[in-house]
LUMSEFI-691732 format. One line per 5 residues: number of its first residue (from 0); for each residue y, z negated, x negated of N, C-alpha, C. Coordinates in steps of 0.2 Angstrom, whole numbers. Each point is the difference from the previous one (the first is absolute). Layout:
! residues N
NUM = Y:Z:X:Y:Z:X:Y:Z:X | ...
! end
This chain:
! residues 539
0 = 417:-566:-99:-2:3:6:-8:2:0 | -2:1:-6:-7:3:-1:-3:-4:-5 | -6:-3:1:-3:-4:-5:-8:2:0 | -2:0:-6:-7:2:-1:-4:-6:-3 | -6:-2:3:-4:-5:-3:-7:1:1
5 = -4:-2:-4:-7:1:0:-4:-6:4 | -6:2:3:-4:-5:4:-7:1:-2 | -3:-6:-1:-7:0:-2:-3:-3:7 | -4:5:3:-3:-2:6:-7:-3:-1 | -1:-6:-1:-6:-3:-1:-3:-4:6
10 = -6:1:1:-3:-3:6:-7:-2:-1 | -3:-5:4:-7:-2:-1:-4:5:4 | -4:3:-3:-5:5:4:-7:-2:-2 | -4:-3:6:-6:-2:-1:0:-6:-5 | 5:-4:0:1:-6:-4:1:1:-7
15 = 2:6:-2:2:2:-6:7:3:0 | 4:-2:-5:7:3:-1:0:7:-2 | 4:4:4:0:7:-2:7:3:0 | 2:5:-4:7:3:0:-1:6:4 | 4:0:6:-1:6:5:6:4:0
20 = -1:7:1:5:4:2:1:0:7 | 5:5:3:2:0:7:-6:2:4 | -4:5:-2:-6:2:4:-5:-5:0 | -2:-4:-5:-5:-5:0:3:-6:4 | 6:-1:0:3:-5:4:-1:1:8
25 = 1:6:2:0:2:7:-8:0:2 | -4:3:-4:-7:0:1:-3:-7:1 | 2:-5:-5:-3:-7:1:3:-3:6 | 7:1:1:3:-3:6:-4:2:7 | -2:6:0:-4:3:6:-7:-4:0
30 = -3:0:-5:-6:-3:-1:0:-8:3 | 6:-3:-3:1:-7:2:1:0:8 | 4:4:3:1:0:7:-7:1:4 | -4:5:-3:-6:1:4:-4:-6:0 | 0:-4:-6:-4:-6:0:2:-5:4
35 = 7:-1:1:3:-5:4:-1:1:7 | 1:7:2:-1:2:7:-8:-1:2 | -4:2:-4:-7:-1:1:-2:-7:1 | 2:-5:-4:-2:-7:0:3:-3:7 | 6:2:1:3:-2:6:-3:2:6
40 = -2:7:0:-4:2:6:-7:-3:1 | -3:-1:-5:-7:-4:0:1:-7:3 | 6:-3:-2:1:-7:3:2:1:7 | 4:4:2:2:1:7:-6:2:4 | -5:4:-2:-6:2:3:-4:-6:1
45 = -1:-4:-5:-4:-6:1:2:-4:6 | 7:-2:0:3:-4:5:0:3:7 | 1:7:0:-1:3:7:-7:0:2 | -5:1:-4:-7:-1:2:-2:-7:3 | 3:-5:-4:-1:-7:2:3:-1:7
50 = 6:2:1:3:-1:7:-3:4:5 | -2:7:-2:-3:4:5:-7:-3:2 | -4:-3:-5:-6:-3:2:0:-5:5 | 6:-5:-1:1:-5:5:1:3:7 | 5:5:0:2:3:6:-6:3:4
55 = -4:3:-4:-6:4:3:-5:-5:3 | -1:-6:-3:-4:-6:3:4:-2:7 | 6:-1:0:4:-2:6:-1:5:5 | 1:6:-2:-1:5:5:-7:0:4 | -5:-1:-4:-7:-1:2:-1:-5:5
60 = 4:-6:-2:-1:-6:4:4:1:7 | 6:3:0:4:0:6:-4:5:4 | -3:6:-3:-4:4:5:-6:-3:3 | -3:-5:-3:-5:-4:3:2:-7:1 | 6:-1:3:2:-7:0:-4:-5:5
65 = -3:3:5:-4:-5:5:-6:-2:-4 | -3:4:-4:-6:-2:-3:2:-5:-6 | 5:1:-3:3:-4:-6:1:-7:3 | 4:0:5:1:-7:3:-6:-4:2 | -4:4:3:-7:-4:3:-4:-2:-6
70 = 0:4:-6:-3:-2:-6:3:-6:-3 | 6:0:0:4:-6:-3:-1:-6:4 | 0:0:6:-1:-6:5:-7:-3:-1 | -5:5:-1:-7:-3:-1:-1:-3:-7 | 4:1:-4:-1:-3:-7:3:-7:0
75 = -4:-4:-4:1:-7:-1:6:-1:-4 | 1:3:-6:5:-1:-4:3:7:-2 | 6:0:-4:3:6:-2:-4:4:-5 | -4:-4:-4:-4:3:-5:-6:4:4 | -3:-3:5:-5:3:4:3:6:4
80 = 6:0:2:3:6:3:1:5:-5 | 2:-1:-6:1:5:-5:-6:3:-2 | -6:-4:0:-6:3:-2:-3:5:6 | 2:-2:6:-2:4:5:3:6:1 | 7:0:-2:4:6:0:-3:5:-5
85 = -1:-3:-6:-3:5:-5:-7:2:1 | -4:-3:3:-7:2:1:-1:5:5 | 5:1:5:-1:4:6:3:7:-2 | -3:5:2:3:7:-1:4:2:6 | 6:2:-1:5:1:6:1:8:1
90 = 0:1:6:2:8:2:7:1:-3 | 0:6:-3:7:2:-3:5:2:6 | -2:3:5:4:2:6:7:3:-2 | 6:-3:1:6:4:-1:1:1:-8 | -3:-4:-4:1:1:-7:-3:6:-3
95 = -5:3:4:-4:5:-3:5:6:-1 | 5:1:4:4:6:-1:4:0:-7 | 2:-6:-1:3:-1:-7:-4:1:-6 | -6:-3:1:-5:1:-5:-2:7:-1 | -1:4:5:-2:7:-1:6:4:-3
100 = 6:-2:1:5:4:-3:2:-2:-7 | 0:-7:-1:1:-2:-7:-6:-1:-5 | -6:0:4:-6:-2:-4:-2:-7:0 | -7:-1:0:-2:-7:2:2:-4:-6 | 1:2:-6:1:-4:-6:7:0:-2
105 = 5:2:5:7:1:-2:3:-7:-1 | -2:-5:4:3:-7:-1:-5:-5:-3 | -5:3:-3:-5:-4:-3:2:-3:-7 | 1:-6:-1:1:-3:-7:-5:2:-5 | 2:0:-6:-5:2:-5:-5:-5:-2
110 = 1:-6:1:-5:-6:-1:-3:-2:6 | 0:4:6:-3:-2:6:-8:2:-1 | -4:-5:2:-7:1:0:-2:6:5 | -6:3:-2:-2:6:4:-2:-2:7 | -2:-6:2:-3:-2:7:6:0:5
115 = 6:0:-3:6:-1:5:3:7:1 | 3:1:6:3:6:2:-4:4:5 | 1:6:0:-3:5:5:-7:1:-2 | -5:-2:4:-7:2:-2:-4:0:6 | -4:6:1:-5:1:5:4:0:7
120 = 6:3:0:5:1:5:2:-6:3 | 0:-6:-4:2:-6:2:5:-3:-6 | 4:-4:2:5:-2:-5:-2:-8:-1 | -1:-1:-7:-2:-7:-2:6:-3:-3 | 3:-6:3:6:-3:-3:-2:-4:-6
125 = 5:1:-5:0:-4:-6:2:-7:1 | -1:-5:-5:3:-7:1:7:0:0 | 4:5:-3:7:0:0:2:2:7 | -3:5:3:2:2:7:-2:-5:5 | -6:-4:-1:-2:-5:5:6:-6:0
130 = 2:-2:-6:5:-5:-1:6:2:4 | 3:7:-1:6:2:3:-1:0:8 | -6:1:2:-1:0:8:0:-7:2 | -3:-5:-3:1:-7:2:7:-2:-1 | 4:2:-4:7:-2:-1:5:4:5
135 = -3:5:4:4:4:4:3:-5:6 | 7:1:1:3:-4:5:-1:4:7 | 0:-4:5:-1:2:7:5:6:2 | 6:-1:-2:5:5:2:-1:7:-3 | -4:0:-5:-2:7:-3:-5:4:4
140 = -2:-4:5:-5:4:5:3:4:5 | 7:-1:1:3:4:5:0:8:-2 | 1:4:6:-1:7:-1:6:3:-5 | 6:-3:0:5:2:-5:-2:-1:-7 | -2:-6:-1:-2:-2:-7:-6:4:-2
145 = -5:1:4:-5:5:-1:2:6:-3 | 5:3:4:3:7:-2:3:-1:-7 | 4:-5:-1:3:-1:-7:-5:-1:-6 | -6:-3:2:-5:-1:-5:-3:7:-2 | -1:4:5:-3:7:-1:5:4:-4
150 = 6:-1:2:6:5:-4:0:-2:-7 | 0:-7:-1:0:-2:-7:-6:2:-4 | -6:0:3:-6:2:-3:0:8:-1 | 3:4:4:1:7:-1:4:1:-6 | 6:-4:0:5:1:-5:-4:-1:-7
155 = -4:-5:-1:-3:-2:-6:-5:6:-2 | -3:3:5:-5:5:-2:4:6:-3 | 6:1:3:5:6:-3:2:-2:-7 | 2:-6:-1:2:-2:-7:-6:1:-5 | -6:-2:2:-6:0:-4:-1:7:-2
160 = 1:5:5:-1:7:-1:5:3:-5 | 6:-3:1:5:3:-5:-1:-3:-7 | -2:-6:-1:-2:-3:-6:-6:4:-4 | -5:1:5:-5:4:-3:2:7:-2 | 4:3:3:3:7:-2:3:0:-7
165 = 5:-6:0:3:0:-7:-5:-1:-6 | -5:-4:1:-4:-2:-5:-5:6:-1 | -1:4:5:-5:6:-1:3:6:-2 | 7:1:1:3:6:-1:6:0:-5 | -1:2:-6:6:0:-6:6:3:3
170 = 0:5:4:6:3:2:4:-5:4 | -4:-3:5:4:-5:4:2:-6:-4 | -3:-2:-5:2:-5:-4:7:2:-3 | 1:6:-3:6:2:-3:6:1:5 | -2:1:6:5:1:6:3:-7:1
175 = -5:-6:0:3:-6:1:4:-2:-6 | -1:1:-6:4:-1:-6:7:3:1 | 0:6:2:6:4:1:4:-3:5 | -3:-2:6:4:-3:6:3:-6:-2 | -4:-4:-4:3:-7:-2:6:1:-5
180 = 0:5:-4:5:1:-5:6:3:4 | -1:4:5:6:3:4:3:-6:4 | -4:-5:2:2:-5:4:5:-5:-4 | -2:-1:-7:4:-4:-4:7:4:-1 | -1:6:-1:7:4:-2:4:0:7
185 = -3:0:6:4:0:6:3:-7:1 | -3:-5:-2:2:-7:2:4:-3:-5 | -1:2:-7:4:-3:-5:4:5:-4 | -1:6:1:4:5:-5:7:1:3 | 4:1:-5:7:2:1:2:6:-4
190 = 6:2:2:3:6:-4:1:-1:-7 | -1:5:-4:1:-1:-7:7:-1:-2 | 2:-5:-4:7:-2:-1:3:4:-6 | -5:3:-4:3:4:-6:-1:7:2 | 5:4:0:-1:7:2:-2:4:-6
195 = -6:3:0:-2:4:-5:2:8:1 | 3:3:-5:2:6:1:-3:4:-6 | -1:7:1:-3:4:-5:6:3:-4 | 6:0:2:6:2:-3:5:-5:-1 | 3:0:-6:5:-5:-2:6:3:-2
200 = 1:7:2:6:3:-2:6:-2:3 | 0:-4:5:6:-3:3:2:-7:-3 | -4:-2:-5:2:-7:-3:4:2:-6 | 6:-3:0:5:0:-5:1:-6:-4 | 3:0:-6:1:-6:-4:5:-4:4
205 = 4:2:4:5:-4:4:-4:-4:5 | -6:2:3:-3:-4:4:-3:-7:-3 | 0:0:-6:-3:-6:-4:5:-5:-2 | 7:2:2:5:-4:-2:2:-5:6 | 1:-6:-1:2:-5:5:7:1:1
210 = 2:-1:6:7:0:2:3:-7:-1 | 5:0:-4:4:-6:-1:7:2:-3 | 5:-5:1:7:1:-2:0:-1:-7 | 4:4:-4:1:-1:-7:7:1:-2 | 2:-3:-5:7:0:-3:-1:6:-5
215 = 4:5:1:0:6:-5:7:0:-4 | -1:0:-6:6:0:-5:0:6:-4 | 6:3:-1:0:6:-5:7:-2:-4 | -1:0:-7:5:-2:-4:5:6:-2 | 5:-1:-3:5:5:-1:-3:5:-5
220 = -4:-2:-5:-3:5:-4:-6:3:2 | -2:-2:7:-6:4:3:-7:-3:-1 | 0:-7:0:-6:-4:0:-2:-2:8 | -5:1:2:-2:-2:7:-6:-4:0 | 0:-5:5:-6:-4:1:1:-3:7
225 = -6:-3:3:0:-3:6:-3:-7:0 | 2:-4:4:-3:-7:0:-1:-2:7 | -5:-5:2:0:-2:7:6:-4:1 | 2:0:7:6:-3:2:0:-8:-1 | -5:-3:0:-1:-7:-1:1:-2:-7
230 = 1:4:-5:1:-2:-7:6:-3:-1 | 5:0:5:6:-3:-1:1:-6:5 | 3:-5:-1:2:-5:4:7:-1:2 | 2:-2:6:7:-1:2:3:-5:-4 | 7:0:-1:4:-5:-4:6:-1:4
235 = 3:-5:-1:7:-1:3:5:4:-4 | 5:3:4:5:4:-4:3:-4:-5 | 2:4:-5:4:-4:-6:-5:-1:-6 | -7:1:1:-4:-2:-6:0:6:-5 | -3:-1:-6:0:5:-5:-5:5:1
240 = -5:-2:4:-6:5:1:-5:0:-5 | -5:5:0:-5:0:-5:-1:7:-2 | -3:1:-5:0:7:-3:-5:4:5 | 3:6:2:-4:5:4:-3:5:-4 | 2:2:-5:-3:5:-4:3:0:-7
245 = -4:2:-5:2:0:-7:4:7:-1 | 6:0:-3:4:6:-1:2:-1:-7 | 2:6:-3:3:1:-6:8:-2:1 | 3:-1:-6:7:-2:1:4:5:4 | -1:7:-1:4:5:3:-3:2:7
250 = -5:-4:3:-4:2:6:2:-5:5 | -1:2:6:0:-5:6:-3:3:6 | -2:-5:5:-3:2:6:5:4:4 | -1:6:2:5:4:4:-2:0:7 | -7:1:2:-2:1:7:-5:-6:1
255 = 1:-3:6:-4:-5:2:-1:0:8 | -7:1:2:-1:1:7:-6:-3:2 | -1:-1:7:-6:-3:2:-4:5:5 | -6:2:-2:-4:5:4:-7:-2:1 | -3:4:5:-7:-1:0:-4:5:-4
260 = -6:-2:-2:-4:4:-5:-1:7:2 | -1:1:7:-1:6:2:6:4:2 | 6:-2:-1:6:3:1:1:6:-5 | 4:5:2:3:5:-4:6:-3:-3 | 1:2:-7:7:-2:-3:3:7:-1
265 = 6:1:3:4:6:-1:4:-2:-6 | -1:3:-6:4:-1:-6:5:5:-1 | 6:-2:1:6:5:-1:2:-1:-7 | 1:6:-4:3:0:-7:7:1:0 | 3:0:-6:7:1:-2:1:7:1
270 = -5:5:-1:2:7:1:-1:2:7 | -1:-4:5:-1:2:7:-6:2:2 | -6:-2:-4:-7:2:2:-3:-6:3 | -5:1:4:-4:-5:3:-7:0:-1 | -4:-5:-2:-7:0:-2:-3:-5:5
275 = -7:1:1:-4:-4:4:-4:-5:-4 | -1:-6:2:-4:-5:-4:-3:-5:5 | -6:-1:0:-3:-6:4:1:-6:-3 | 1:-5:3:2:-7:-3:-6:-2:-4 | -6:1:3:-6:-2:-4:-1:3:-7
280 = 3:6:0:0:4:-7:4:-4:-5 | 4:-4:2:4:-4:-5:-4:-6:-3 | -1:0:-6:-5:-5:-2:3:-7:1 | -5:-5:1:2:-7:1:1:-3:-7 | 5:-3:-2:1:-3:-6:3:-8:1
285 = -1:-3:-6:2:-7:1:8:-1:0 | 2:-6:2:7:-1:1:5:1:-6 | -3:0:-6:4:0:-6:-1:7:-4 | -5:4:3:-1:6:-3:5:6:2 | 1:5:-5:5:5:2:-3:5:5
290 = -6:1:0:-3:5:5:-2:6:-3 | -1:6:4:-2:6:-3:6:5:0 | 1:4:-5:5:5:0:-1:5:6 | 6:1:4:0:5:6:-2:7:-2 | 1:2:-6:-2:7:-2:-7:1:0
295 = -4:-6:0:-7:1:0:-3:0:7 | 5:-1:5:-2:0:7:3:6:3 | 6:2:-2:3:6:3:2:5:-5 | 0:7:1:2:5:-5:7:0:0 | 4:-5:-3:7:1:-1:2:4:-6
300 = 5:3:0:3:5:-5:4:-5:-5 | 1:3:-6:4:-4:-5:7:-2:3 | 2:-6:0:6:-2:2:0:-2:8 | -5:2:3:-1:-2:7:-2:-7:2 | 3:-3:4:-2:-7:2:0:-1:7
305 = -3:-5:2:0:-2:8:6:-4:1 | 4:2:5:6:-4:2:0:-3:7 | -5:2:4:-1:-3:7:-7:1:2 | -3:-6:3:-7:0:2:0:-2:7 | -4:3:4:0:-2:8:-7:0:2
310 = -3:-5:3:-7:0:3:0:3:7 | -5:4:1:-1:4:6:-7:-1:3 | -1:-2:6:-7:0:3:-2:6:3 | 5:3:5:-2:6:3:6:5:0 | -1:6:0:5:5:0:2:3:7
315 = 4:-4:4:1:1:7:5:6:1 | -1:5:4:4:5:1:7:-2:3 | 0:-6:3:7:-2:4:4:-4:-5 | -2:0:-6:4:-4:-5:3:4:-6 | 5:-3:-3:3:3:-6:0:-4:-6
320 = 1:3:-6:1:-4:-6:8:1:-1 | 3:-6:0:8:0:-1:1:-2:-7 | 3:4:-4:1:-1:-7:8:-1:-2 | 1:-5:-5:7:-1:-2:0:0:-8 | 5:3:-3:0:1:-7:6:-5:-3
325 = 0:-1:-6:5:-4:-3:7:3:0 | 1:6:1:6:3:1:3:0:7 | -4:-3:5:2:0:7:-2:5:4 | -5:5:-2:-2:5:4:-6:-3:4 | -1:3:6:-5:-2:5:-3:6:2
330 = -7:-1:2:-4:6:3:-5:-2:4 | -2:4:6:-5:-2:4:-5:6:1 | -6:-2:-2:-6:5:0:-6:-2:5 | -2:4:4:-6:-2:4:-6:-2:-4 | -3:-6:2:-5:-3:-4:-6:5:-1
335 = -2:4:5:-6:4:-1:0:5:-6 | 7:2:-2:0:4:-6:-2:-3:-7 | -2:-7:1:-2:-3:-6:-8:-2:1 | -3:3:5:-7:-2:2:-5:3:-4 | 1:5:-5:-5:3:-3:1:-1:-8
340 = -4:-5:-2:1:-2:-7:-2:6:-5 | 4:1:-5:-1:4:-6:0:-4:-6 | -5:2:-5:-1:-4:-6:6:1:-4 | 3:6:0:6:2:-4:7:-3:3 | 0:-2:6:6:-3:4:3:6:4
345 = 5:-2:3:4:5:4:8:-2:0 | 4:5:1:7:-1:0:2:-4:6 | 3:-5:-1:3:-4:6:7:0:1 | 4:1:-5:7:1:1:3:3:-6 | 6:4:1:4:2:-6:5:-5:-2
350 = 0:-2:-6:4:-5:-3:5:3:-5 | 6:-2:1:5:1:-5:-2:-3:-7 | 3:3:-5:-1:-3:-7:2:-8:0 | -4:-4:-2:1:-7:-1:-1:-4:7 | -1:3:5:-1:-3:7:-8:-2:0
355 = -1:-5:4:-7:-3:1:-1:-2:7 | -6:-1:2:-2:-3:6:1:-7:0 | 3:-4:5:0:-7:0:-3:-3:6 | -1:4:5:-3:-3:6:-4:6:4 | -5:-2:3:-4:4:5:-2:-4:6
360 = -1:3:5:-2:-4:6:-3:5:5 | -4:-3:4:-3:4:6:4:-2:6 | 3:5:4:4:-1:6:-3:5:5 | 3:-1:6:-2:4:6:5:4:2 | 6:1:-4:5:5:2:6:-3:4
365 = -1:-7:2:6:-3:4:2:-6:-3 | -1:-2:-6:2:-6:-3:7:0:-3 | 2:-6:-2:6:-1:-4:-2:0:-7 | 5:1:-5:-2:0:-7:6:-4:-3 | -2:-4:-4:6:-4:-4:-2:1:-8
370 = 5:3:-3:0:1:-7:4:-5:-4 | -3:-3:-5:3:-5:-4:2:2:-7 | 6:-1:-2:2:3:-6:1:-6:-5 | 0:2:-7:1:-5:-5:7:-4:0 | 5:3:3:6:-3:1:0:-5:5
375 = -5:-2:4:-1:-5:5:2:3:7 | 1:6:1:1:3:6:-6:3:4 | 1:0:6:-6:3:4:3:5:6 | -3:5:1:2:5:5:-6:1:5 | 2:-1:6:-5:1:5:1:6:5
380 = -5:4:1:1:6:5:-6:1:3 | 1:5:5:-6:2:4:-4:5:-3 | -7:-1:0:-4:5:-3:0:7:3 | 2:0:6:1:6:4:5:5:-3 | 5:-3:-4:5:4:-4:-3:4:-6
385 = -6:-1:-1:-3:3:-6:-6:5:3 | 1:6:0:-5:5:3:-6:0:-4 | -6:2:3:-6:0:-3:0:6:-5 | -3:-1:-6:1:5:-5:-7:1:-4 | -1:6:-3:-6:1:-4:-1:-4:-6
390 = -6:0:-3:-1:-4:-6:5:2:-6 | 1:6:-1:4:2:-6:8:1:1 | 2:-3:6:7:0:1:4:-5:-3 | 6:0:-1:4:-5:-4:2:-6:4 | 2:1:6:2:-6:4:8:0:1
395 = 2:-5:3:7:-1:2:3:-6:-2 | 7:-1:0:3:-6:-3:-1:-6:5 | -2:-6:-2:-1:-6:4:5:-5:-1 | 3:-1:-6:5:-5:-1:4:3:-6 | 7:-1:1:4:2:-6:1:-5:-5
400 = -1:2:-6:0:-5:-6:5:1:-5 | 3:-5:-3:5:1:-5:-3:1:-7 | 4:1:-5:-3:1:-7:-4:-5:-2 | -6:1:-3:-5:-4:-3:-4:-4:5 | 1:1:7:-3:-4:5:-6:4:2
405 = -6:-4:2:-6:3:2:-3:-3:6 | -4:3:4:-3:-3:6:-6:-4:-3 | -1:-6:2:-6:-4:-3:-5:-1:5 | 1:1:7:-5:-2:5:1:4:6 | -5:1:4:1:2:7:-4:-4:5
410 = 3:-2:5:-3:-4:5:0:3:7 | -5:0:4:-1:2:7:1:-6:4 | 5:-1:4:1:-7:3:-5:0:6 | -3:-6:1:-4:-2:6:2:-6:4 | -2:0:6:3:-6:4:-3:-7:-3
415 = 4:-4:0:-2:-7:-3:0:0:-8 | 2:5:-3:0:0:-7:6:-2:-3 | 0:-3:-6:5:-2:-5:0:4:-6 | 6:2:-3:1:3:-6:0:-5:-6 | -4:0:-4:0:-4:-6:2:4:-6
420 = 6:-2:-3:3:3:-6:-1:-4:-6 | -1:3:-6:0:-4:-6:4:3:-5 | 4:-4:-4:4:3:-6:-4:0:-6 | 2:3:-5:-3:0:-7:-1:-7:-3 | 4:-4:1:0:-7:-3:-4:-5:4
425 = -4:2:6:-4:-4:4:3:-3:6 | 6:2:2:3:-3:6:-1:5:6 | -1:-3:6:-2:4:6:2:-4:6 | -2:3:5:2:-3:7:-4:4:5 | 0:-2:6:-2:3:6:6:2:5
430 = 0:6:3:5:2:4:-3:3:6 | 3:-2:6:-2:4:6:1:7:0 | -5:4:3:0:7:0:6:2:4 | 2:-3:5:6:1:4:6:0:-3 | 1:-4:-6:6:0:-3:2:6:-4
435 = -5:5:0:2:6:-3:2:5:5 | 6:2:1:2:5:5:-3:7:-1 | -1:4:5:-2:6:-1:6:5:0 | 0:4:-5:5:5:-1:-3:7:-1 | 4:5:-1:-3:7:-1:-3:0:-7
440 = -4:5:-1:-3:2:-6:5:2:-5 | -1:-2:-6:5:2:-6:6:-5:-1 | 0:-6:3:6:-5:0:-1:-4:-7 | 5:-3:-2:-1:-5:-6:-3:-6:2 | -1:-2:6:-4:-6:2:5:-6:0
445 = -3:-6:2:3:-6:0:-3:-5:-5 | 3:-6:-1:-3:-5:-5:-6:-3:2 | -5:1:-4:-7:-4:2:0:-6:-4 | 2:-1:-6:0:-6:-4:5:1:-6 | 4:-5:-1:5:1:-5:-3:0:-7
450 = 3:5:-4:-3:1:-7:5:-3:-5 | 0:-6:0:5:-4:-4:-3:0:-8 | 4:-3:-4:-3:-1:-7:-6:-4:0 | 0:-5:4:-6:-5:1:-6:4:2 | 1:4:5:-6:4:3:-2:6:-4
455 = 5:3:-2:-2:7:-3:-1:5:6 | -3:6:-2:-1:5:5:-6:-2:5 | 0:4:5:-5:-1:5:-6:4:-3 | -6:-3:0:-6:3:-2:-6:1:5 | 1:-3:5:-6:0:5:3:-2:7
460 = -3:3:5:1:-1:7:-6:1:4 | -3:-5:4:-6:2:4:1:-4:7 | -4:3:5:1:-3:7:-6:-5:0 | 2:-7:2:-5:-5:1:0:-3:7 | -6:-3:2:-1:-3:6:-2:-7:0
465 = 0:-4:5:-2:-7:0:-8:0:-3 | -1:-4:-5:-6:-1:-3:-2:4:-5 | 5:5:-2:-1:4:-6:1:-3:-6 | -3:3:-6:1:-3:-6:3:6:-4 | 3:-1:-6:3:5:-4:-3:-1:-7
470 = 0:5:-4:-1:0:-7:6:3:-4 | 2:-4:-5:5:2:-4:-3:2:-7 | 3:5:-4:-3:2:-6:6:1:-5 | -1:-2:-6:5:0:-5:-2:5:-5 | 5:2:-4:-1:5:-6:-4:-3:-5
475 = -1:-7:0:-4:-3:-5:-7:-1:2 | -2:3:6:-7:-1:3:-1:-6:4 | 5:-4:2:-1:-6:3:0:1:8 | -5:-3:3:0:1:8:0:-6:3 | 4:-1:6:1:-5:4:-2:2:7
480 = -4:-4:3:-2:1:8:3:-6:3 | 4:1:6:3:-5:3:0:2:8 | 1:-5:4:1:1:7:7:3:2 | 1:5:4:6:3:1:4:-5:5 | -3:-4:4:3:-5:4:4:-5:-4
485 = -1:-1:-6:3:-5:-4:7:3:-3 | 1:6:1:6:3:-3:5:0:6 | 6:-3:-2:5:-1:5:2:6:4 | 2:-1:6:2:6:4:8:-1:0 | 3:6:-3:7:0:-1:3:6:3
490 = 7:1:0:3:6:2:0:5:-5 | 2:6:1:0:5:-5:5:-1:-6 | 6:-2:2:5:-1:-6:-1:-6:-3 | -6:-2:-3:-1:-6:-4:-4:1:-6 | 0:-5:-5:-4:2:-6:-7:-2:0
495 = -2:-5:5:-7:-2:0:-2:-6:-4 | -6:-2:0:-3:-6:-3:-5:2:-6 | -1:-4:-4:-5:1:-6:-7:1:3 | -3:5:-2:-7:1:2:-5:-1:-5 | 2:2:-6:-4:-1:-6:4:-1:-6
500 = -2:-5:-4:4:-2:-6:-2:5:-6 | 5:4:-2:-2:5:-5:2:-3:-7 | -4:2:-5:1:-2:-6:6:4:-4 | 2:-2:-5:6:4:-4:-3:7:-1 | 4:5:2:-1:7:-1:-5:3:5
505 = -2:-4:5:-5:2:5:3:2:6 | -2:6:3:3:2:6:-5:2:5 | 1:-1:7:-4:2:5:0:8:1 | -6:3:0:0:7:1:-4:2:6 | -4:-4:3:-4:2:6:0:-6:5
510 = -1:3:7:-1:-5:5:-5:3:5 | -4:-4:3:-5:3:5:-2:-5:5 | 0:2:6:-2:-4:6:-8:-1:1 | -2:-6:1:-7:-1:2:-1:-3:7 | -4:3:4:-1:-2:6:-4:-7:0
515 = 1:-4:6:-3:-6:0:-7:0:-1 | -3:-4:-4:-7:0:-2:-3:-7:3 | -6:0:2:-3:-7:2:-2:-4:-6 | 2:-6:0:-1:-5:-5:1:2:-7 | 6:2:-2:0:3:-7:0:-5:-5
520 = -2:-6:1:0:-5:-5:6:-2:-4 | 5:-2:5:7:-1:-3:1:-6:-4 | 3:1:-6:2:-6:-4:8:-1:0 | 2:-5:3:7:-1:1:3:-3:-6 | 6:3:-3:4:-3:-5:7:0:2
525 = 3:-5:0:7:-1:2:5:3:-5 | 5:3:2:5:3:-4:7:0:4 | 5:-1:-4:7:0:3:2:7:2 | 5:0:5:2:6:3:5:4:-4 | 5:-4:-2:5:4:-4:1:-1:-7
530 = -2:-7:-2:2:-2:-7:-6:3:-5 | -5:2:2:-6:2:-4:-4:-6:-2 | 2:-6:-1:-5:-6:-2:-4:2:-6 | -5:-5:-1:-4:1:-5:-8:0:2 | -1:1:6:-7:1:3:-3:6:-2
535 = -6:0:-2:-4:5:-2:-6:1:5 | -2:7:1:-5:1:5:-7:-1:-4 | -5:-3:4:-6:-1:-3:-5:3:4 | -6:3:-3:-5:3:4:-4:-5:4
! end
């Protein structure tokens, strides 16, 4: 935003190069303008006097037109007529008033011989004036043309007086220079495009960050990084994908989301606290790097880790944060209660021992909520059945779970949306939102996807729309990006189709929806639907 550079102001002064400072530059510029205006005025004065001299002779001739015509008729040749006009002294008559006001020598050219002009109360024409009289057309002898000629003569006398004042008065010369500079500014000047301010207190580091969408990933052991969204290309479902991040054997990517660099990230931890983080504060890393430890970005306590991350643009008073835990507890808190960031975090929800947050969403208080459990069931109920609570309250039951079962995802249904579910072995499907009946809060739910031996447990559920893409992440750090439209649309009580070919001992641990992007640079790789095939995804 701010650049400092040096300038050597070198100019030719009196044909000699000189290094100038700002004051010298201004003084020499003014001197140059004085010289330019003076030379121009001298030239204009000479031209005005030449024209005024001719007009003066024509005025003398028209005032004595009868004698002039008689003299010309008596002459044998034009040369004789010219000599006769020059030799005779003419009465000044009407021209005298102009000569008295402007001076007898006002229109006298510098190279005019002394015998011409006003002398002994008579006017003696010069050769130039005599030639102009002989070239005078007859229509110029009318009264109207006579008046025009005298008006032009008077105007030339005024111009000559102005030029003489400029040349004889330094103050008037500077006025002309100033008027010309003001005219240039008025005709060609425009408003300054760069705003110059004496104070920069309102300029923050965030103002220098470009707004762009990034893929934010946080691993199970707490490594965070961000990448531009176009770092990944779409594949046909069923491909083996490409490495999204380098992880240790015991680590895997746990949180994956798409957010703008200027968005807030509300980071909910396993102990029920919330921290604030700007997306641009998460460092950009390569596709295969592990990222930066979250403990270097947030003041997490020993044993505390992030369990849910939610991007927020504005903290609207008419909206809520709806939370769901792994034990089936739900809670609704007004969004403005999270609008004041604290470096040490805030208490967001009271959690039972072993319970964690699995889903957060921004709602308007009148939405439906669907909770998906690891046993493949889903419970849908009205958000209005959950009253608004403070940040440190515990919440109420959202779904009834059996022994060893956990909530794995929360979805807020929208018109035209489809629910895409994924099992731990890479099988999934799309299901119409309308297929999930609304029941009261705290029910056991209905089957969302069969959890057979082939499928394993349910690990992810998101809502997708036409044109969306999804990202699948495995516990070995493999990521696949594919179009949601290619996933089969099936009913609730089915097993689904293969979405990703998992390796031996590899399991799916994450699922994220990506909104439709312009020209994502798609690479198509065919893969079979049910059998798995041998196709591999290529970048």
